N, C-alpha and C positions, 0 to 999 in steps of 0.2 A: 339747763347754759345755752344758751344762746347766740344766731351766729349771724355777723348780714354775713352776703354773698359777694360782697369785699374786702374780707378779711376770710373767705374762700378762697377767693382769686390768690392771694396774696402766697394765704401759707401751702397752698399749688404747683405756687409760682419759686417759695424760699421754699420749696423742703430738700430743693436739688443740693442745696448748699451743704446738707450735709449727709448724703450719699457720698461714698465709697470713690475714690480718685474712675476706677475702670466704668462706674456707671453715670461717669457729669454728662447732664444731656445740652445741648444748646442753646444756645436765646430760641431758638424757633421752634422746640422741642417745649420750653419750658410756655413760651407762646401759648405751643398746643393748646396744654392743661389749665390755664385761665379761660383757653377757650371753654374748655368742656367744663369744667368748675360752675364757670358762669352761666352753662347751660343748662346742665341739671340742677343747680338749686332755684332758675326762674322755672323747669318743670314740676317741683318737688314743692313751691309756692303756688302754680298753677294748680298744682292735686290738690292740698290742701284746705284754698279759700273755693275751687269750684264751688259749693255746696251757698258759700256766701254775695254770691253771683251771679249762680241760677238761680230760679225759682221753684221750689222742689213739689213735686205734688205728691201726697198720702197716696198709698191706694193698698185700701184694706185686702184681709185677708180673703181668696175666694172672688176677690171682683176686679175688674176690666175697665182700664183704662186707654186710651187712642189719641194718636197727635198727628191730624190729616195735614198731608207736604202738598198745600194748591197751588205752592210757584212750582212751573215742571224747572227751572232751573238749579231747583235744591238736588244736588247729585249724593251729597251724601251727610247722616245726621252720626250724633256723636250720643250715647246713652250711657247714663251715673243710673248705680241703684246701691242702698244701703238701705242697713238699718243700723236699731239703737244697741248692738249685739247680741240678738235673736241670728238663729238662721234664718233663709232668703232660698224662697223656690219659686220659682217665676218662669213663665212661658215668654219669650219677647218671638213676635209675628210684622216676618212685614207684609199689607195688603199692598197686589197691584188688582185696582179692579176686583169686581165682586166676585166672592168664591178661587179668588185666586190668588195660594200666598208661597211668590218662589222664593223665599226664607225663614227660616224658623228655627228658634235655639230653647230648651230648657235645661234655667238656670237653675244651677245650688251651690251656693254658703252656710260652712256652719260658722261663721260669724262675722255677716254681713256690716260691720263698722271697723274690724281689724283689717279684714280684706274685701270692702264693693267692686261694686264691677264698674268697668268698666271698657267698652267696646263702641269701634265703628262701624256704621254700616253703610253700604252702597247702597243711593237708591238711581238709578241709572231707569227712568222714564220717561217720556213724553208727559205723561198723561199725572191723576195723578196717582200719589203714594200713601200709606197710613201706617203709625209704627201701632202696634197692637205690647199692653205691656196685663198676665193678668196676673195675677197674682195668686199661685195654687197652692198658698200655707190657710191656715185656719185663721180666722179672726182673731186671734191673740198673738196672730206674729207679721203687722203691717209692715210696708217699706217705703221707705220714697225712690222716687223718680224724675230725673232729670233728660227732659231730651233736645239738641243740640243743633241746630239744622246750619248747614256747611257751616264745618266746622273750621275752627278759625283763629286755636288756639296752641299753646306751648303742647298740652297731651296733646293734640289730635295733629299737629304739622310734623311732630313726633313719629306718630303710628304710620302716616300714609304716607311716610319718607321711606320705606320701604328699605332695602340692604338686610347684609346675613346671611350665611352660608344654608341655600337649599339641599334641602334633603327630601328624598323620593322613598313616599310610603307605600307600599300594593298594598291591595285590598285584603282586608284580615289581617295585614300584621301590625305589627306593636314597632314605637320607638321611641323613646324615653332616655331624658339628658339631664342629670343632679346638676344642681347649683347652688358658690360659694356664697355662706352665712352674708358675706359681704353683698350678696345682690336681693337688691330692697324690692326691686316686681323684674315682673318676665314678661315682651313682647310676643306672642306665639299670633303666629301668620298663615293658611292655610288656603292653599288655591287651587286647580285644577286648572286642563289643558281646554275646558271649555263644558267636561261632564260634568254630572251632577256631583256633589258633594257631600257626605254621610262621613261624619267622625264623632270620637268620644273623649273629651279633651279632658284631665284631669290634673290640680295636683296636692298629690302626693306629700307629705310631714308623718314617715315613717311606713314600717309595711302596712300594706293599703287601707294606708288611714286617711282618708280625702278630705283636704279643704275644702273645694269646691269643684264643681264637674259643671262644665257644659258641655250638653249634644245638641249637635248641631247639624242642618239639613242646609244643601241650598240646589235648584236644579240646576245652575248654571254658576260653579268652581271661579270661574275667569270671571265670570264680572259680579259676582257679588259674591268674594269671599271671604276668610274667617278673620277678622282682626282684631284682639280684641290683649289687656294687661292685665297676668294677674302679682295680684301684691303677697310678696314671702318673708314675709317675716316668719322671720329665727333661724334654724338651725338646719339643715337634712332636707332640703327642701326639692323634691325630685317634679319634672313634669309627665305626663305619661300622654301619649297621639296613640289612636285606637283608631286604623280605618275600619266602619263599620260595613262597608261596600264589597262587596264580591271583587275579584284579583280581577274584573275589569274597569274598573275604575280607581286606578291608584292615584293618589295625592303630591302635593310636594308640603313639607312644611319649613318653615324657618323661626325659630325657636333662640332667642339672643338675649340677654340684658337687658333690661329697659334701661334703672335709673340704678346705678351703685353707690356704696355707703362705702368709703372708704377707711373709716375710721372701724369697722369693726375688724376686728382683728379673727383665721378662720376659728375655727376651733369653742371658740369662747362663748356661744352665744349670745349673746348680750350685743344690742340695738344700741350708741349712742349715735341718733341720727346732729349729721352734721348744719341737715341743708333745713333746719326749722326756722325760718328767719320773722326776725321783730316789723 
């Protein structure tokens, strides 16, 4: 059953009328809830329709596609990757001049349709930058990729807005964060004080059951941080961050829910998505 964003806002506002008196919210709190629900609905609509609004490029197995950013004012790009449900294995690199790769990541998705890849890459350079995506899978595993310059949509703006608790992860250390079933997606942001950034970020669902893995390197973690969203359908989702550098290279991690589905009850394992809009 589909609900419009207007119905979502009305439901969020009217929910307080059925709560116990000690938990009655003020009008200001109710307005804030309406605003949050409308924002989440707008983000969900953008996430679902992004593949209709952009023109995806098919990257066949064991092949390379590049996107050249010839304009110097482009300071960030957003990258989307997905498959038709098959696994996804790809290398995403930022090229800055000849033989210079200041940032690169290796991406693995168990199901590229259920958990598509969504990240923002900083491109702070007056010269020309190039985004390179190499499909490291076999010929039977093509992927679809979109690269959008100068991020200006609900998802990108939410990613670049920052916020959340920052956690210091020393070199060689591991940081894990579990999430409730109501969390539909998770925002992960890693940076440093300007030192190189080497990290491995995993989305687990069960003991050592990797659903999504990113191995990331940046020569300057402050100038080019890791900024990515993990889709977390189902229950038992855990984000694990491993600082693969030595003790001299700590990193700062921010891991927070990106979109919350309040229709999901903890422990049920069922996701009735109220953000499917007509």
